[in-house]
mmCIF file of the N, C-alpha and C atoms, coordinates in Angstrom:
data_MODEL
# 
_entry.id   MODEL 
# 
loop_
_atom_site.group_PDB 
_atom_site.id 
_atom_site.type_symbol 
_atom_site.label_atom_id 
_atom_site.label_alt_id 
_atom_site.label_comp_id 
_atom_site.label_asym_id 
_atom_site.label_entity_id 
_atom_site.label_seq_id 
_atom_site.pdbx_PDB_ins_code 
_atom_site.Cartn_x 
_atom_site.Cartn_y 
_atom_site.Cartn_z 
_atom_site.occupancy 
_atom_site.B_iso_or_equiv 
_atom_site.pdbx_formal_charge 
_atom_site.auth_seq_id 
_atom_site.auth_comp_id 
_atom_site.auth_asym_id 
_atom_site.auth_atom_id 
_atom_site.pdbx_PDB_model_num 
ATOM 1   N N  . MET A 1 1  ? 1.046   -1.120 0.057   1.00 0.00 ? 1  MET A N  1 
ATOM 2   C CA . MET A 1 1  ? -0.122  -0.080 -0.078  1.00 0.00 ? 1  MET A CA 1 
ATOM 3   C C  . MET A 1 1  ? 0.914   1.076  0.003   1.00 0.00 ? 1  MET A C  1 
ATOM 4   N N  . ALA A 1 2  ? 0.502   2.274  -0.503  1.00 0.00 ? 2  ALA A N  1 
ATOM 5   C CA . ALA A 1 2  ? 1.482   3.732  -0.837  1.00 0.00 ? 2  ALA A CA 1 
ATOM 6   C C  . ALA A 1 2  ? 1.353   4.256  0.351   1.00 0.00 ? 2  ALA A C  1 
ATOM 7   N N  . ASP A 1 3  ? 1.869   5.485  0.922   1.00 0.00 ? 3  ASP A N  1 
ATOM 8   C CA . ASP A 1 3  ? 2.234   6.336  2.159   1.00 0.00 ? 3  ASP A CA 1 
ATOM 9   C C  . ASP A 1 3  ? 0.791   6.470  1.561   1.00 0.00 ? 3  ASP A C  1 
ATOM 10  N N  . MET A 1 4  ? -0.036  7.533  2.844   1.00 0.00 ? 4  MET A N  1 
ATOM 11  C CA . MET A 1 4  ? -1.215  8.129  2.737   1.00 0.00 ? 4  MET A CA 1 
ATOM 12  C C  . MET A 1 4  ? -0.385  9.369  3.268   1.00 0.00 ? 4  MET A C  1 
ATOM 13  N N  . THR A 1 5  ? -0.593  10.484 2.489   1.00 0.00 ? 5  THR A N  1 
ATOM 14  C CA . THR A 1 5  ? -0.548  11.647 3.108   1.00 0.00 ? 5  THR A CA 1 
ATOM 15  C C  . THR A 1 5  ? -1.472  12.347 4.811   1.00 0.00 ? 5  THR A C  1 
ATOM 16  N N  . PHE A 1 6  ? -2.813  11.569 4.522   1.00 0.00 ? 6  PHE A N  1 
ATOM 17  C CA . PHE A 1 6  ? -3.906  11.609 5.338   1.00 0.00 ? 6  PHE A CA 1 
ATOM 18  C C  . PHE A 1 6  ? -4.166  10.117 5.535   1.00 0.00 ? 6  PHE A C  1 
ATOM 19  N N  . ASP A 1 7  ? -4.105  9.884  6.902   1.00 0.00 ? 7  ASP A N  1 
ATOM 20  C CA . ASP A 1 7  ? -4.501  8.456  7.035   1.00 0.00 ? 7  ASP A CA 1 
ATOM 21  C C  . ASP A 1 7  ? -5.730  8.557  7.322   1.00 0.00 ? 7  ASP A C  1 
ATOM 22  N N  . TYR A 1 8  ? -6.077  7.941  6.635   1.00 0.00 ? 8  TYR A N  1 
ATOM 23  C CA . TYR A 1 8  ? -8.114  7.620  7.011   1.00 0.00 ? 8  TYR A CA 1 
ATOM 24  C C  . TYR A 1 8  ? -8.432  6.703  7.218   1.00 0.00 ? 8  TYR A C  1 
ATOM 25  N N  . MET A 1 9  ? -7.819  5.669  7.682   1.00 0.00 ? 9  MET A N  1 
ATOM 26  C CA . MET A 1 9  ? -8.111  4.276  7.816   1.00 0.00 ? 9  MET A CA 1 
ATOM 27  C C  . MET A 1 9  ? -8.731  4.241  9.233   1.00 0.00 ? 9  MET A C  1 
ATOM 28  N N  . PRO A 1 10 ? -8.063  4.890  10.288  1.00 0.00 ? 10 PRO A N  1 
ATOM 29  C CA . PRO A 1 10 ? -8.725  4.882  11.777  1.00 0.00 ? 10 PRO A CA 1 
ATOM 30  C C  . PRO A 1 10 ? -10.333 5.434  11.823  1.00 0.00 ? 10 PRO A C  1 
ATOM 31  N N  . ALA A 1 11 ? -10.562 6.658  11.039  1.00 0.00 ? 11 ALA A N  1 
ATOM 32  C CA . ALA A 1 11 ? -11.672 7.195  10.750  1.00 0.00 ? 11 ALA A CA 1 
ATOM 33  C C  . ALA A 1 11 ? -12.802 6.223  9.640   1.00 0.00 ? 11 ALA A C  1 
ATOM 34  N N  . ALA A 1 12 ? -12.279 5.420  9.140   1.00 0.00 ? 12 ALA A N  1 
ATOM 35  C CA . ALA A 1 12 ? -12.739 4.815  8.271   1.00 0.00 ? 12 ALA A CA 1 
ATOM 36  C C  . ALA A 1 12 ? -13.296 3.573  9.078   1.00 0.00 ? 12 ALA A C  1 
ATOM 37  N N  . SER A 1 13 ? -12.566 2.811  9.700   1.00 0.00 ? 13 SER A N  1 
ATOM 38  C CA . SER A 1 13 ? -12.797 2.033  10.971  1.00 0.00 ? 13 SER A CA 1 
ATOM 39  C C  . SER A 1 13 ? -13.972 2.302  11.795  1.00 0.00 ? 13 SER A C  1 
ATOM 40  N N  . ARG A 1 14 ? -13.751 3.267  11.989  1.00 0.00 ? 14 ARG A N  1 
ATOM 41  C CA . ARG A 1 14 ? -14.997 3.864  13.785  1.00 0.00 ? 14 ARG A CA 1 
ATOM 42  C C  . ARG A 1 14 ? -16.345 4.137  12.739  1.00 0.00 ? 14 ARG A C  1 
ATOM 43  N N  . ALA A 1 15 ? -15.894 4.438  11.496  1.00 0.00 ? 15 ALA A N  1 
ATOM 44  C CA . ALA A 1 15 ? -17.294 4.539  10.550  1.00 0.00 ? 15 ALA A CA 1 
ATOM 45  C C  . ALA A 1 15 ? -17.703 3.509  9.881   1.00 0.00 ? 15 ALA A C  1 
ATOM 46  N N  . GLY A 1 16 ? -17.284 2.224  9.949   1.00 0.00 ? 16 GLY A N  1 
ATOM 47  C CA . GLY A 1 16 ? -17.697 1.115  9.403   1.00 0.00 ? 16 GLY A CA 1 
ATOM 48  C C  . GLY A 1 16 ? -17.520 0.804  7.983   1.00 0.00 ? 16 GLY A C  1 
ATOM 49  N N  . ILE A 1 17 ? -16.449 1.885  7.673   1.00 0.00 ? 17 ILE A N  1 
ATOM 50  C CA . ILE A 1 17 ? -16.769 1.992  6.449   1.00 0.00 ? 17 ILE A CA 1 
ATOM 51  C C  . ILE A 1 17 ? -15.226 0.809  5.545   1.00 0.00 ? 17 ILE A C  1 
ATOM 52  N N  . ASN A 1 18 ? -15.469 -0.019 5.519   1.00 0.00 ? 18 ASN A N  1 
ATOM 53  C CA . ASN A 1 18 ? -14.447 -1.017 4.739   1.00 0.00 ? 18 ASN A CA 1 
ATOM 54  C C  . ASN A 1 18 ? -14.617 -1.834 3.761   1.00 0.00 ? 18 ASN A C  1 
ATOM 55  N N  . GLY A 1 19 ? -13.318 -2.662 3.191   1.00 0.00 ? 19 GLY A N  1 
ATOM 56  C CA . GLY A 1 19 ? -13.496 -3.842 2.179   1.00 0.00 ? 19 GLY A CA 1 
ATOM 57  C C  . GLY A 1 19 ? -13.924 -2.781 1.188   1.00 0.00 ? 19 GLY A C  1 
ATOM 58  N N  . GLU A 1 20 ? -15.295 -3.684 0.232   1.00 0.00 ? 20 GLU A N  1 
ATOM 59  C CA . GLU A 1 20 ? -15.793 -2.984 -0.611  1.00 0.00 ? 20 GLU A CA 1 
ATOM 60  C C  . GLU A 1 20 ? -15.803 -1.599 -1.185  1.00 0.00 ? 20 GLU A C  1 
ATOM 61  N N  . LYS A 1 21 ? -16.560 -1.264 0.053   1.00 0.00 ? 21 LYS A N  1 
ATOM 62  C CA . LYS A 1 21 ? -17.121 -0.132 -0.423  1.00 0.00 ? 21 LYS A CA 1 
ATOM 63  C C  . LYS A 1 21 ? -16.183 1.287  0.257   1.00 0.00 ? 21 LYS A C  1 
ATOM 64  N N  . LEU A 1 22 ? -15.001 0.944  0.388   1.00 0.00 ? 22 LEU A N  1 
ATOM 65  C CA . LEU A 1 22 ? -13.892 2.057  0.814   1.00 0.00 ? 22 LEU A CA 1 
ATOM 66  C C  . LEU A 1 22 ? -13.323 2.166  -0.495  1.00 0.00 ? 22 LEU A C  1 
ATOM 67  N N  . GLU A 1 23 ? -12.920 0.815  -1.278  1.00 0.00 ? 23 GLU A N  1 
ATOM 68  C CA . GLU A 1 23 ? -12.520 0.630  -2.323  1.00 0.00 ? 23 GLU A CA 1 
ATOM 69  C C  . GLU A 1 23 ? -12.923 1.773  -3.396  1.00 0.00 ? 23 GLU A C  1 
ATOM 70  N N  . ARG A 1 24 ? -14.519 1.562  -3.166  1.00 0.00 ? 24 ARG A N  1 
ATOM 71  C CA . ARG A 1 24 ? -15.217 2.456  -4.133  1.00 0.00 ? 24 ARG A CA 1 
ATOM 72  C C  . ARG A 1 24 ? -15.145 3.485  -4.080  1.00 0.00 ? 24 ARG A C  1 
ATOM 73  N N  . LEU A 1 25 ? -15.029 4.241  -2.470  1.00 0.00 ? 25 LEU A N  1 
ATOM 74  C CA . LEU A 1 25 ? -14.721 5.601  -2.548  1.00 0.00 ? 25 LEU A CA 1 
ATOM 75  C C  . LEU A 1 25 ? -13.711 6.065  -3.135  1.00 0.00 ? 25 LEU A C  1 
ATOM 76  N N  . LYS A 1 26 ? -12.180 5.455  -2.549  1.00 0.00 ? 26 LYS A N  1 
ATOM 77  C CA . LYS A 1 26 ? -11.314 5.904  -2.729  1.00 0.00 ? 26 LYS A CA 1 
ATOM 78  C C  . LYS A 1 26 ? -11.132 5.773  -4.328  1.00 0.00 ? 26 LYS A C  1 
ATOM 79  N N  . ALA A 1 27 ? -11.883 4.792  -5.385  1.00 0.00 ? 27 ALA A N  1 
ATOM 80  C CA . ALA A 1 27 ? -11.799 5.053  -6.694  1.00 0.00 ? 27 ALA A CA 1 
ATOM 81  C C  . ALA A 1 27 ? -12.626 6.168  -7.204  1.00 0.00 ? 27 ALA A C  1 
ATOM 82  N N  . LEU A 1 28 ? -13.387 6.439  -6.573  1.00 0.00 ? 28 LEU A N  1 
ATOM 83  C CA . LEU A 1 28 ? -14.245 7.860  -6.879  1.00 0.00 ? 28 LEU A CA 1 
ATOM 84  C C  . LEU A 1 28 ? -14.005 8.999  -6.393  1.00 0.00 ? 28 LEU A C  1 
ATOM 85  N N  . VAL A 1 29 ? -12.803 9.188  -5.582  1.00 0.00 ? 29 VAL A N  1 
ATOM 86  C CA . VAL A 1 29 ? -11.922 10.360 -5.170  1.00 0.00 ? 29 VAL A CA 1 
ATOM 87  C C  . VAL A 1 29 ? -11.043 10.499 -6.330  1.00 0.00 ? 29 VAL A C  1 
ATOM 88  N N  . ARG A 1 30 ? -10.373 9.482  -6.300  1.00 0.00 ? 30 ARG A N  1 
ATOM 89  C CA . ARG A 1 30 ? -9.131  9.116  -7.048  1.00 0.00 ? 30 ARG A CA 1 
ATOM 90  C C  . ARG A 1 30 ? -9.082  9.626  -8.477  1.00 0.00 ? 30 ARG A C  1 
ATOM 91  N N  . ALA A 1 31 ? -10.848 9.576  -8.752  1.00 0.00 ? 31 ALA A N  1 
ATOM 92  C CA . ALA A 1 31 ? -11.044 9.389  -10.244 1.00 0.00 ? 31 ALA A CA 1 
ATOM 93  C C  . ALA A 1 31 ? -10.933 10.734 -10.768 1.00 0.00 ? 31 ALA A C  1 
ATOM 94  N N  . GLU A 1 32 ? -11.692 11.466 -9.368  1.00 0.00 ? 32 GLU A N  1 
ATOM 95  C CA . GLU A 1 32 ? -11.316 13.355 -9.779  1.00 0.00 ? 32 GLU A CA 1 
ATOM 96  C C  . GLU A 1 32 ? -10.167 13.916 -9.315  1.00 0.00 ? 32 GLU A C  1 
ATOM 97  N N  . PHE A 1 33 ? -9.172  13.445 -8.909  1.00 0.00 ? 33 PHE A N  1 
ATOM 98  C CA . PHE A 1 33 ? -7.838  14.089 -8.549  1.00 0.00 ? 33 PHE A CA 1 
ATOM 99  C C  . PHE A 1 33 ? -6.748  12.817 -9.072  1.00 0.00 ? 33 PHE A C  1 
ATOM 100 N N  . PRO A 1 34 ? -6.977  12.555 -10.456 1.00 0.00 ? 34 PRO A N  1 
ATOM 101 C CA . PRO A 1 34 ? -5.713  11.355 -11.001 1.00 0.00 ? 34 PRO A CA 1 
ATOM 102 C C  . PRO A 1 34 ? -4.559  11.954 -10.306 1.00 0.00 ? 34 PRO A C  1 
ATOM 103 N N  . ASP A 1 35 ? -4.216  12.959 -10.401 1.00 0.00 ? 35 ASP A N  1 
ATOM 104 C CA . ASP A 1 35 ? -2.433  13.159 -10.810 1.00 0.00 ? 35 ASP A CA 1 
ATOM 105 C C  . ASP A 1 35 ? -2.412  13.987 -9.066  1.00 0.00 ? 35 ASP A C  1 
ATOM 106 N N  . ASP A 1 36 ? -3.272  13.771 -8.074  1.00 0.00 ? 36 ASP A N  1 
ATOM 107 C CA . ASP A 1 36 ? -2.574  14.634 -6.713  1.00 0.00 ? 36 ASP A CA 1 
ATOM 108 C C  . ASP A 1 36 ? -2.936  13.369 -5.829  1.00 0.00 ? 36 ASP A C  1 
ATOM 109 N N  . GLU A 1 37 ? -2.368  12.662 -5.347  1.00 0.00 ? 37 GLU A N  1 
ATOM 110 C CA . GLU A 1 37 ? -2.424  11.617 -4.546  1.00 0.00 ? 37 GLU A CA 1 
ATOM 111 C C  . GLU A 1 37 ? -2.560  12.536 -3.182  1.00 0.00 ? 37 GLU A C  1 
ATOM 112 N N  . MET A 1 38 ? -2.152  13.757 -2.582  1.00 0.00 ? 38 MET A N  1 
ATOM 113 C CA . MET A 1 38 ? -2.423  14.713 -1.317  1.00 0.00 ? 38 MET A CA 1 
ATOM 114 C C  . MET A 1 38 ? -4.179  14.773 -1.214  1.00 0.00 ? 38 MET A C  1 
ATOM 115 N N  . MET A 1 39 ? -4.103  15.460 -2.366  1.00 0.00 ? 39 MET A N  1 
ATOM 116 C CA . MET A 1 39 ? -5.642  16.388 -2.278  1.00 0.00 ? 39 MET A CA 1 
ATOM 117 C C  . MET A 1 39 ? -6.940  15.045 -2.307  1.00 0.00 ? 39 MET A C  1 
ATOM 118 N N  . ALA A 1 40 ? -6.643  13.781 -3.096  1.00 0.00 ? 40 ALA A N  1 
ATOM 119 C CA . ALA A 1 40 ? -7.181  12.363 -3.014  1.00 0.00 ? 40 ALA A CA 1 
ATOM 120 C C  . ALA A 1 40 ? -7.673  12.141 -1.876  1.00 0.00 ? 40 ALA A C  1 
ATOM 121 N N  . ASP A 1 41 ? -6.231  11.863 -0.967  1.00 0.00 ? 41 ASP A N  1 
ATOM 122 C CA . ASP A 1 41 ? -6.306  11.407 0.431   1.00 0.00 ? 41 ASP A CA 1 
ATOM 123 C C  . ASP A 1 41 ? -6.925  12.311 1.374   1.00 0.00 ? 41 ASP A C  1 
ATOM 124 N N  . LEU A 1 42 ? -6.975  13.993 0.980   1.00 0.00 ? 42 LEU A N  1 
ATOM 125 C CA . LEU A 1 42 ? -7.619  14.572 1.846   1.00 0.00 ? 42 LEU A CA 1 
ATOM 126 C C  . LEU A 1 42 ? -9.083  14.425 1.675   1.00 0.00 ? 42 LEU A C  1 
ATOM 127 N N  . HIS A 1 43 ? -9.592  14.319 0.215   1.00 0.00 ? 43 HIS A N  1 
ATOM 128 C CA . HIS A 1 43 ? -10.711 14.368 0.010   1.00 0.00 ? 43 HIS A CA 1 
ATOM 129 C C  . HIS A 1 43 ? -11.356 12.699 0.622   1.00 0.00 ? 43 HIS A C  1 
ATOM 130 N N  . ILE A 1 44 ? -10.914 12.198 0.762   1.00 0.00 ? 44 ILE A N  1 
ATOM 131 C CA . ILE A 1 44 ? -10.807 10.463 1.060   1.00 0.00 ? 44 ILE A CA 1 
ATOM 132 C C  . ILE A 1 44 ? -11.265 10.868 2.593   1.00 0.00 ? 44 ILE A C  1 
ATOM 133 N N  . LEU A 1 45 ? -10.517 11.396 3.314   1.00 0.00 ? 45 LEU A N  1 
ATOM 134 C CA . LEU A 1 45 ? -10.576 11.658 4.671   1.00 0.00 ? 45 LEU A CA 1 
ATOM 135 C C  . LEU A 1 45 ? -11.786 12.557 5.077   1.00 0.00 ? 45 LEU A C  1 
ATOM 136 N N  . ARG A 1 46 ? -11.839 13.876 4.273   1.00 0.00 ? 46 ARG A N  1 
ATOM 137 C CA . ARG A 1 46 ? -13.219 14.268 4.466   1.00 0.00 ? 46 ARG A CA 1 
ATOM 138 C C  . ARG A 1 46 ? -14.775 13.559 4.225   1.00 0.00 ? 46 ARG A C  1 
ATOM 139 N N  . ALA A 1 47 ? -14.519 12.910 3.223   1.00 0.00 ? 47 ALA A N  1 
ATOM 140 C CA . ALA A 1 47 ? -15.633 12.087 3.186   1.00 0.00 ? 47 ALA A CA 1 
ATOM 141 C C  . ALA A 1 47 ? -16.123 11.347 4.212   1.00 0.00 ? 47 ALA A C  1 
ATOM 142 N N  . VAL A 1 48 ? -15.075 10.538 4.485   1.00 0.00 ? 48 VAL A N  1 
ATOM 143 C CA . VAL A 1 48 ? -15.067 9.389  5.604   1.00 0.00 ? 48 VAL A CA 1 
ATOM 144 C C  . VAL A 1 48 ? -15.584 10.050 6.992   1.00 0.00 ? 48 VAL A C  1 
ATOM 145 N N  . LEU A 1 49 ? -15.204 11.075 7.200   1.00 0.00 ? 49 LEU A N  1 
ATOM 146 C CA . LEU A 1 49 ? -15.463 12.210 8.716   1.00 0.00 ? 49 LEU A CA 1 
ATOM 147 C C  . LEU A 1 49 ? -16.857 12.378 8.541   1.00 0.00 ? 49 LEU A C  1 
ATOM 148 N N  . ALA A 1 50 ? -17.165 13.038 7.566   1.00 0.00 ? 50 ALA A N  1 
ATOM 149 C CA . ALA A 1 50 ? -18.583 13.315 7.131   1.00 0.00 ? 50 ALA A CA 1 
ATOM 150 C C  . ALA A 1 50 ? -19.566 12.370 7.761   1.00 0.00 ? 50 ALA A C  1 
ATOM 151 N N  . VAL A 1 51 ? -19.080 10.910 6.709   1.00 0.00 ? 51 VAL A N  1 
ATOM 152 C CA . VAL A 1 51 ? -19.876 9.708  7.042   1.00 0.00 ? 51 VAL A CA 1 
ATOM 153 C C  . VAL A 1 51 ? -19.960 9.473  8.667   1.00 0.00 ? 51 VAL A C  1 
ATOM 154 N N  . GLU A 1 52 ? -18.650 9.847  9.438   1.00 0.00 ? 52 GLU A N  1 
ATOM 155 C CA . GLU A 1 52 ? -18.627 9.187  10.705  1.00 0.00 ? 52 GLU A CA 1 
ATOM 156 C C  . GLU A 1 52 ? -19.327 10.384 11.636  1.00 0.00 ? 52 GLU A C  1 
ATOM 157 N N  . ARG A 1 53 ? -19.736 11.974 11.308  1.00 0.00 ? 53 ARG A N  1 
ATOM 158 C CA . ARG A 1 53 ? -20.689 12.363 11.915  1.00 0.00 ? 53 ARG A CA 1 
ATOM 159 C C  . ARG A 1 53 ? -21.917 12.268 11.524  1.00 0.00 ? 53 ARG A C  1 
ATOM 160 N N  . GLY A 1 54 ? -22.329 11.654 10.763  1.00 0.00 ? 54 GLY A N  1 
ATOM 161 C CA . GLY A 1 54 ? -23.486 11.516 10.138  1.00 0.00 ? 54 GLY A CA 1 
ATOM 162 C C  . GLY A 1 54 ? -24.199 12.748 9.126   1.00 0.00 ? 54 GLY A C  1 
ATOM 163 N N  . ASP A 1 55 ? -22.902 13.422 8.598   1.00 0.00 ? 55 ASP A N  1 
ATOM 164 C CA . ASP A 1 55 ? -23.966 14.549 7.793   1.00 0.00 ? 55 ASP A CA 1 
ATOM 165 C C  . ASP A 1 55 ? -23.992 14.078 6.764   1.00 0.00 ? 55 ASP A C  1 
ATOM 166 N N  . VAL A 1 56 ? -23.677 12.651 6.381   1.00 0.00 ? 56 VAL A N  1 
ATOM 167 C CA . VAL A 1 56 ? -23.831 12.360 4.894   1.00 0.00 ? 56 VAL A CA 1 
ATOM 168 C C  . VAL A 1 56 ? -23.926 10.890 4.945   1.00 0.00 ? 56 VAL A C  1 
ATOM 169 N N  . THR A 1 57 ? -24.540 10.035 4.247   1.00 0.00 ? 57 THR A N  1 
ATOM 170 C CA . THR A 1 57 ? -24.582 8.290  4.714   1.00 0.00 ? 57 THR A CA 1 
ATOM 171 C C  . THR A 1 57 ? -23.303 8.243  3.327   1.00 0.00 ? 57 THR A C  1 
ATOM 172 N N  . LEU A 1 58 ? -22.975 7.168  3.226   1.00 0.00 ? 58 LEU A N  1 
ATOM 173 C CA . LEU A 1 58 ? -21.595 6.425  2.544   1.00 0.00 ? 58 LEU A CA 1 
ATOM 174 C C  . LEU A 1 58 ? -22.540 6.253  0.980   1.00 0.00 ? 58 LEU A C  1 
ATOM 175 N N  . GLU A 1 59 ? -23.395 5.845  1.579   1.00 0.00 ? 59 GLU A N  1 
ATOM 176 C CA . GLU A 1 59 ? -24.286 5.581  0.016   1.00 0.00 ? 59 GLU A CA 1 
ATOM 177 C C  . GLU A 1 59 ? -24.723 6.703  -0.874  1.00 0.00 ? 59 GLU A C  1 
ATOM 178 N N  . GLN A 1 60 ? -25.027 7.684  -0.061  1.00 0.00 ? 60 GLN A N  1 
ATOM 179 C CA . GLN A 1 60 ? -25.274 9.357  -0.574  1.00 0.00 ? 60 GLN A CA 1 
ATOM 180 C C  . GLN A 1 60 ? -23.760 9.601  -1.846  1.00 0.00 ? 60 GLN A C  1 
ATOM 181 N N  . ILE A 1 61 ? -22.947 9.504  -1.066  1.00 0.00 ? 61 ILE A N  1 
ATOM 182 C CA . ILE A 1 61 ? -21.389 9.818  -1.403  1.00 0.00 ? 61 ILE A CA 1 
ATOM 183 C C  . ILE A 1 61 ? -21.198 8.811  -3.291  1.00 0.00 ? 61 ILE A C  1 
ATOM 184 N N  . LEU A 1 62 ? -21.565 7.408  -2.668  1.00 0.00 ? 62 LEU A N  1 
ATOM 185 C CA . LEU A 1 62 ? -21.298 6.322  -3.659  1.00 0.00 ? 62 LEU A CA 1 
ATOM 186 C C  . LEU A 1 62 ? -22.129 6.666  -4.814  1.00 0.00 ? 62 LEU A C  1 
ATOM 187 N N  . ARG A 1 63 ? -23.297 7.470  -4.704  1.00 0.00 ? 63 ARG A N  1 
ATOM 188 C CA . ARG A 1 63 ? -24.368 7.489  -5.611  1.00 0.00 ? 63 ARG A CA 1 
ATOM 189 C C  . ARG A 1 63 ? -23.716 8.429  -6.643  1.00 0.00 ? 63 ARG A C  1 
ATOM 190 N N  . GLN A 1 64 ? -23.017 9.367  -6.102  1.00 0.00 ? 64 GLN A N  1 
ATOM 191 C CA . GLN A 1 64 ? -22.400 10.108 -6.827  1.00 0.00 ? 64 GLN A CA 1 
ATOM 192 C C  . GLN A 1 64 ? -21.820 9.609  -8.199  1.00 0.00 ? 64 GLN A C  1 
ATOM 193 N N  . GLN A 1 65 ? -20.970 8.407  -8.262  1.00 0.00 ? 65 GLN A N  1 
ATOM 194 C CA . GLN A 1 65 ? -20.446 7.913  -9.118  1.00 0.00 ? 65 GLN A CA 1 
ATOM 195 C C  . GLN A 1 65 ? -21.275 7.523  -10.124 1.00 0.00 ? 65 GLN A C  1 
ATOM 196 N N  . VAL A 1 66 ? -22.790 7.278  -9.699  1.00 0.00 ? 66 VAL A N  1 
ATOM 197 C CA . VAL A 1 66 ? -23.706 6.418  -10.870 1.00 0.00 ? 66 VAL A CA 1 
ATOM 198 C C  . VAL A 1 66 ? -24.389 7.718  -11.391 1.00 0.00 ? 66 VAL A C  1 
ATOM 199 N N  . GLU A 1 67 ? -24.429 8.600  -10.669 1.00 0.00 ? 67 GLU A N  1 
ATOM 200 C CA . GLU A 1 67 ? -25.335 10.251 -11.073 1.00 0.00 ? 67 GLU A CA 1 
ATOM 201 C C  . GLU A 1 67 ? -24.465 11.026 -11.771 1.00 0.00 ? 67 GLU A C  1 
ATOM 202 N N  . GLY A 1 68 ? -23.218 11.227 -11.032 1.00 0.00 ? 68 GLY A N  1 
ATOM 203 C CA . GLY A 1 68 ? -22.329 12.383 -11.892 1.00 0.00 ? 68 GLY A CA 1 
ATOM 204 C C  . GLY A 1 68 ? -21.945 11.815 -13.131 1.00 0.00 ? 68 GLY A C  1 
# 
């Protein structure tokens, strides 16, 4: 695994985001920032924290991939 600028794994674990859903989230964000690993990691962390706080559901975020 590549080094992460922002370690979103603990927050993802707390929010119950793992496995295939985490991979889908990472793919969605990295598609938006293909050449900027730092921005991708930051946006993954922000999305995970928003799910953890209850501001949005993971399904709402992942739906953007289909609707976007």
